[in-house]
C-alpha positions in Angstrom: 56.8 33.9 -40.8 58.3 30.8 -39.4 61.4 31.0 -37.2 63.6 28.2 -35.8 65.9 28.1 -32.8 68.1 25.4 -31.3 68.8 25.5 -27.6 71.1 23.1 -25.7 69.9 22.7 -22.1 70.9 20.7 -19.1 74.5 20.5 -20.1 75.4 19.0 -16.7 72.8 16.3 -16.1 72.4 15.0 -12.6 73.5 11.5 -11.8 70.6 9.1 -11.1 71.4 6.8 -8.2 75.1 7.5 -8.8 75.0 5.6 -12.2 74.9 8.4 -14.8 77.0 8.0 -17.8 79.3 10.7 -19.3 77.8 9.7 -22.7 74.7 11.7 -22.0 75.3 15.5 -22.0 71.8 16.8 -21.8 68.7 17.6 -23.9 68.5 19.7 -27.0 65.4 21.7 -27.8 64.7 22.8 -31.4 61.8 25.3 -31.6 59.7 26.8 -34.4 56.8 29.2 -34.3 54.1 29.3 -36.9 50.4 29.9 -37.2 49.9 30.7 -33.5 51.7 27.5 -32.4 55.1 26.9 -30.7 56.6 23.5 -31.7 59.4 22.1 -29.6 61.3 19.0 -30.7 63.3 17.6 -27.8 66.2 15.2 -28.2 68.6 13.5 -25.9 72.2 14.5 -26.6 75.0 11.9 -26.4 78.7 12.2 -27.1 78.8 9.7 -30.0 76.5 8.0 -32.5 77.1 4.7 -30.8 74.9 5.5 -27.8 71.4 4.1 -27.7 68.3 5.5 -25.8 66.2 2.7 -24.4 63.7 4.4 -22.1 62.5 7.8 -20.9 60.6 8.0 -17.5 59.6 9.9 -14.4 58.7 13.0 -16.5 57.4 15.8 -14.3 57.2 19.6 -14.3 59.7 21.6 -12.2 58.0 24.8 -13.4 54.6 25.1 -15.0 52.4 22.1 -15.8 52.3 19.1 -18.1 49.1 20.2 -19.7 47.9 22.6 -22.4 49.6 20.6 -25.3 48.1 20.8 -28.8 47.4 17.4 -30.5 46.7 16.6 -34.1 46.1 12.8 -34.2 43.4 10.2 -34.5 42.3 10.7 -30.9 42.0 14.5 -31.1 40.5 14.2 -34.7 42.3 17.4 -35.7 44.0 20.3 -33.9 42.9 20.6 -30.2 43.9 20.6 -26.6 41.0 18.7 -25.0 41.8 15.3 -26.5 44.8 13.6 -28.0 47.3 10.8 -27.8 51.1 10.7 -27.2 51.4 7.6 -29.4 53.8 8.3 -32.3 51.8 5.9 -34.5 48.6 8.0 -34.2 50.1 11.2 -35.7 48.0 12.9 -38.4 49.8 16.2 -38.6 53.5 15.6 -38.0 54.2 19.4 -38.0 51.8 20.3 -35.2 51.1 17.2 -33.1 52.4 16.5 -29.6 53.8 13.0 -29.3 56.5 11.0 -27.5 59.0 8.5 -28.8 62.3 6.7 -28.5 63.5 7.8 -32.0 61.8 6.3 -35.0 59.1 7.6 -37.3 56.1 9.7 -36.1 53.2 9.3 -38.5 49.9 7.4 -38.6 50.7 3.7 -38.8 54.4 4.4 -39.0 55.5 1.3 -37.2 57.3 3.1 -34.3 58.0 0.6 -31.6 57.7 3.1 -28.7 55.2 2.1 -26.0 54.0 3.6 -22.8 55.1 2.2 -19.5 52.6 -0.2 -18.0 51.7 2.2 -15.2 50.9 5.0 -17.7 49.0 2.9 -20.3 45.7 4.6 -19.5 47.2 8.0 -19.9 48.9 7.4 -23.3 45.7 8.6 -25.0 45.0 11.7 -23.0 46.1 15.3 -23.9 48.1 15.9 -20.7 50.9 13.9 -19.1 50.5 12.5 -15.6 52.7 14.5 -13.3 53.5 12.1 -10.4 57.3 12.5 -9.7 57.1 10.4 -6.6 56.2 7.3 -8.6 57.6 8.0 -12.0 54.4 6.7 -13.5 54.7 8.5 -16.9 57.3 7.0 -19.1 57.9 5.4 -22.5 60.3 2.9 -24.0 61.4 1.1 -27.1 59.7 -2.3 -27.0 62.0 -3.8 -29.6 65.5 -2.8 -28.6 67.1 -5.0 -31.2 65.8 -2.7 -34.0 68.1 0.0 -32.6 65.4 2.6 -33.2 66.8 4.6 -30.3 70.4 4.7 -31.7 71.8 8.2 -31.8 72.2 9.9 -35.2 75.5 11.3 -36.6 75.1 14.3 -34.3 74.7 12.1 -31.2 70.9 12.9 -30.9 67.8 10.8 -30.3 64.4 12.4 -30.6 62.3 11.8 -27.4 59.2 13.8 -28.4 57.5 16.8 -29.8 55.6 19.2 -27.7 53.2 21.7 -29.3 51.8 24.7 -27.4 49.9 27.8 -28.2 52.2 30.7 -28.8 52.5 32.9 -25.7 52.3 30.0 -23.3 53.9 30.2 -19.9 57.4 28.6 -19.5 57.6 24.9 -18.7 60.7 23.4 -17.1 60.5 19.6 -17.4 62.6 17.0 -15.6 63.2 13.6 -17.3 65.1 10.4 -16.5 66.5 8.2 -19.3 68.0 4.7 -19.6 70.7 4.2 -22.3 73.7 2.1 -23.2 76.6 2.2 -25.7 76.1 -1.0 -27.7 73.4 -3.6 -28.0 73.4 -5.7 -24.8 75.9 -3.6 -23.0 75.3 -2.4 -19.4 72.5 0.2 -19.0 73.2 3.6 -17.5 70.6 5.9 -15.9 70.7 9.7 -16.3 68.6 12.7 -15.5 68.3 16.2 -16.9 65.9 19.0 -17.5 64.7 21.0 -20.6 62.7 24.2 -21.0 59.8 25.0 -23.3 59.7 28.8 -23.5 58.9 31.1 -26.4 62.0 32.6 -28.0 62.8 36.3 -27.0 61.8 37.4 -30.5 58.4 35.7 -30.3 57.8 37.2 -26.8 58.7 40.7 -28.2 56.2 40.3 -31.0 53.5 39.2 -28.6 54.2 42.3 -26.4 54.0 44.6 -29.5 50.7 42.9 -30.4 49.4 43.6 -26.9 50.4 47.3 -27.2 48.6 47.6 -30.6 45.5 46.0 -29.2 45.3 48.4 -26.3 45.8 51.4 -28.7 42.8 50.3 -30.8 40.5 50.4 -27.8 
């Protein structure tokens, strides 16, 4: 059975260098659990559909690690955790692949204009994310801002990535900075917030019951 949950996190994002915009209210995590996998779709939440996400950067773990993600793309060549890419144009299985983006399509050859920051280019095609908060090396951006790929939808949301983990994984609290503006060519604001990847209480309860059943069979 597949279940879905929507959780709004980081409702009071911290200002970055005193320049955060009130337009950004935090990150939204939509989760689903199916076939032993926990799938988290993370979006930046803005106050209106006029806001545009330009870049996400300085991603690092506040709790847990930035490893253990499941990929299903042309680098992993099927489901796996030992190889994979975060490129949204390499996605084979959209329902169970981990990828990063600034909006746009996520499918093999989809034409998504998201690219990795220059400092992280070698890590774009690895299963884990570099966790170097002091340098902010791991980031991604829309390389063609005029296509407005990062523009918020009617709900004020822009997808920044999908993170797939095996069900029962330990909690991950992730910090992320973003650059955004309100109209094409307008001044850019910087904001920061956190989001959490954690199995829903119902999923945890099912795992606990499974563990009890396993012990009883021994």
